[in-house]
C-alpha positions, 0 to 999 in steps of 0.5 A: 094423359095429363091435361095440366098446362106447364109454364116456364119462369125464372128464379128472381135470385139466380135466374134459373129456369123453373117449370111449373103447373099453370095453376101454381102461378103466383105461389112462392116456392124454393128454387131448385137451383139456388134454394131461395124462395121465389114467386112463380111468374111467367118469364118475360119472353113467354108473356111477350110471345103470348100477347104480342100481335104484330099485325095491328102495329104494321097496319098503324105504321102503314097508316101513319106513313100514308098520313105523313106522305099526304101532309108532306105532299100538301106542304110541298104543293103549297110551297111550290105554289107560293114560289111559283115553281109548280110542276103541275 
């Protein structure tokens, strides 16, 4: 059983899918689809799939929503107080 991890990339010329060992990343090889020399790099989708962390984004969005809500509530309170139409 081989412990070599294989990655998937794309040819920079034809866009053909190329599977290669992880230790070969950065090497230049001939594409099996079009025959032109291409550098072995990860496909963009794979890079995003391994690095994307949605939870911090959701937490930040919730904190921003909360902060904006507080700011707008304070602004509304001041406007109503100035106009003398407070609901409190």
